[in-house]
C-alpha positions as CSV (number, residue, x, y, z in Angstrom):
1,X,127.2,169.7,58.3
2,X,123.5,170.1,58.8
3,X,123.1,166.6,57.4
4,X,125.4,165.2,60.1
5,X,123.5,167.0,62.9
6,X,120.2,165.7,61.5
7,X,121.5,162.1,61.4
8,X,122.8,162.4,64.9
9,X,119.5,163.8,66.2
10,X,117.6,160.9,64.5
11,X,119.9,158.4,66.1
12,X,119.4,159.8,69.5
13,X,115.7,160.0,69.0
14,X,115.6,156.4,67.8
15,X,117.7,155.2,70.7
16,X,115.4,156.8,73.2
17,X,112.3,155.2,71.6
18,X,113.7,151.7,71.7
19,X,115.0,151.9,75.2
20,X,111.6,152.9,76.5
21,X,110.0,149.8,74.9
22,X,112.4,147.4,76.5
23,X,111.4,145.9,79.9
24,X,113.4,147.1,82.8
25,X,115.4,144.7,85.0
26,X,116.4,141.2,84.0
27,X,115.1,139.0,81.2
28,X,112.6,137.5,83.7
29,X,111.2,140.9,84.6
30,X,112.1,142.5,87.9
31,X,114.2,140.0,89.7
32,X,113.3,141.5,93.1
33,X,109.6,141.0,92.6
34,X,108.4,137.8,94.2
35,X,105.4,135.9,92.8
36,X,102.6,134.5,95.0
37,X,102.3,130.8,94.0
38,X,99.3,128.7,95.2
39,X,100.1,125.1,96.0
40,X,97.4,122.4,96.3
41,X,97.4,118.6,96.5
42,X,94.9,115.8,96.4
43,X,94.7,114.6,99.1
44,X,95.5,117.8,101.0
45,X,98.1,118.0,103.8
46,X,101.2,117.2,101.7
47,X,104.4,119.1,102.2
48,X,105.1,121.3,99.2
49,X,108.7,122.4,98.6
50,X,110.1,125.0,96.2
51,X,113.8,125.6,96.7
52,X,114.4,126.2,100.4
53,X,110.8,127.2,101.1
54,X,108.0,124.7,102.1
55,X,104.4,124.7,103.4
56,X,101.6,122.2,104.0
57,X,98.9,122.1,101.2
58,X,96.7,124.0,100.5
59,X,99.0,127.0,100.9
60,X,100.7,129.9,99.2
61,X,104.4,130.7,98.9
62,X,106.0,133.9,97.8
63,X,108.8,132.9,95.4
64,X,111.3,134.8,93.3
65,X,111.1,133.5,89.7
66,X,114.2,131.5,88.6
67,X,115.1,129.2,85.8
68,X,114.4,125.5,86.3
69,X,111.9,125.8,89.1
70,X,110.2,122.7,90.5
71,X,107.6,122.1,93.2
72,X,107.9,118.8,95.1
73,X,105.0,117.3,97.0
74,X,105.4,114.6,99.7
75,X,102.9,112.9,101.9
76,X,103.3,109.8,104.0
77,X,101.7,106.8,102.3
78,X,101.8,108.4,98.9
79,X,104.4,108.6,96.1
80,X,106.2,112.0,96.0
81,X,105.5,114.1,92.9
82,X,107.7,116.8,91.3
83,X,106.1,119.3,89.0
84,X,108.1,121.6,86.7
85,X,107.3,125.2,86.7
86,X,107.5,127.5,83.7
87,X,108.7,131.1,84.2
88,X,107.2,133.6,81.8
89,X,109.4,136.7,81.6
90,X,108.1,140.1,82.5
91,X,107.0,142.2,79.6
92,X,106.5,145.8,78.5
93,X,103.7,147.6,80.4
94,X,103.3,150.1,77.5
95,X,102.3,147.1,75.3
96,X,99.8,145.8,77.9
97,X,102.1,143.0,79.1
98,X,102.6,142.4,82.9
99,X,105.8,143.9,84.2
100,X,106.6,141.1,86.6
101,X,107.5,137.5,85.6
102,X,104.8,134.9,86.0
103,X,105.0,131.3,87.0
104,X,102.8,128.7,85.4
105,X,100.9,126.7,86.4
106,X,99.4,128.8,89.2
107,X,97.9,127.2,91.2
108,X,100.1,124.1,91.2
109,X,98.0,121.0,91.7
110,X,99.6,117.6,92.6
111,X,97.4,114.5,92.4
112,X,99.3,112.1,94.7
113,X,99.1,108.3,94.0
114,X,99.1,105.9,97.0
115,X,102.3,103.9,97.4
116,X,102.1,100.4,96.2
117,X,101.3,97.9,98.9
118,X,104.4,96.1,100.2
119,X,104.4,92.4,99.4
120,X,103.5,90.5,102.5
121,X,105.9,87.8,103.7
122,X,104.2,84.4,104.0
123,X,104.3,82.9,107.5
124,X,106.7,80.0,107.6
125,X,104.9,76.7,107.2
126,X,105.0,74.4,110.1
127,X,105.6,70.7,109.6
128,X,102.5,68.7,110.6
129,X,102.9,66.8,113.8
130,X,103.5,63.1,113.1
131,X,100.8,60.9,114.5
132,X,101.8,57.5,116.0
133,X,101.1,54.7,113.5
134,X,97.8,53.0,114.2
135,X,97.9,49.3,114.7
136,X,95.9,47.6,112.0
137,X,93.1,45.3,113.1
138,X,94.1,41.6,113.3
139,X,92.0,40.7,110.2
140,X,94.1,43.2,108.0
141,X,97.5,42.6,109.6
142,X,98.1,39.1,108.2
143,X,96.5,38.0,104.9
144,X,95.0,34.6,104.9
145,X,97.0,31.9,103.4
146,X,96.6,31.5,99.6
147,X,95.2,35.0,99.2
148,X,96.8,37.4,96.8
149,X,98.9,40.1,98.3
150,X,97.3,43.5,98.5
151,X,98.2,45.9,95.7
152,X,99.8,49.1,96.7
153,X,98.5,52.4,95.2
154,X,100.6,53.6,92.2
155,X,102.9,56.5,93.0
156,X,102.1,58.2,89.7
157,X,98.7,60.0,89.9
158,X,98.4,59.8,86.0
159,X,97.6,56.4,84.5
160,X,99.9,54.9,81.9
161,X,98.9,55.6,78.3
162,X,97.5,52.6,76.4
163,X,100.1,50.7,74.4
164,X,98.6,51.7,71.0
165,X,98.6,55.5,71.9
166,X,102.1,56.1,70.5
167,X,102.8,55.3,66.8
168,X,105.4,52.6,66.2
169,X,108.8,53.7,65.2
170,X,109.2,53.3,61.4
171,X,111.4,54.3,58.6
172,X,108.7,56.3,57.0
173,X,109.8,59.3,54.9
174,X,109.9,62.7,56.7
175,X,107.0,65.0,55.9
176,X,109.6,67.7,55.4
177,X,111.5,68.0,52.2
178,X,115.3,67.5,52.4
179,X,117.5,70.7,52.3
180,X,118.8,71.6,48.9
181,X,122.4,70.4,48.2
182,X,123.6,74.0,47.9
183,X,122.3,75.0,51.3
184,X,125.5,73.8,52.9
185,X,128.9,74.5,51.4
186,X,131.3,71.6,51.0
187,X,133.8,71.1,53.7
188,X,137.2,72.8,53.1
189,X,140.0,70.7,51.7
190,X,142.9,69.9,54.0
């Protein structure tokens, strides 16, 4: 019987030791303890939002740690940026760990990028005003008799290639070897 009492006493003693080493509250430390979180942006003046709280950077918010926290920064003329926050659970003060949960990074710094410039629409091109045709001088209007007619400018801006520029078509053998006979199967019999 004394053995049973000794085992029971050891069990109670062991249970009391382990319970004093466990952190109190939730897994994130004390859930009622808000954490001061510093929010900064480059350039300053952005709206920083965490959950339903917001402020204008540089600023500080008192937030309660939660799983999947994010800080979103918005500023006109810049792309918005969302930064994920890591919650470090509270620890055991007897082991030198902070009791309350911590949020990292703290301070939160967002480097905002300017929005890309919107493509400019080109102004519609206006058709040039048509000028009245000029009357040609009398000397150019009618060619003298027996003169060759004036040649008009070619419509193609590139000159024609010389006649010997292209090789003549011939029945010369191909520089490529013929495919092997086994490359193509024979057609199926009908």
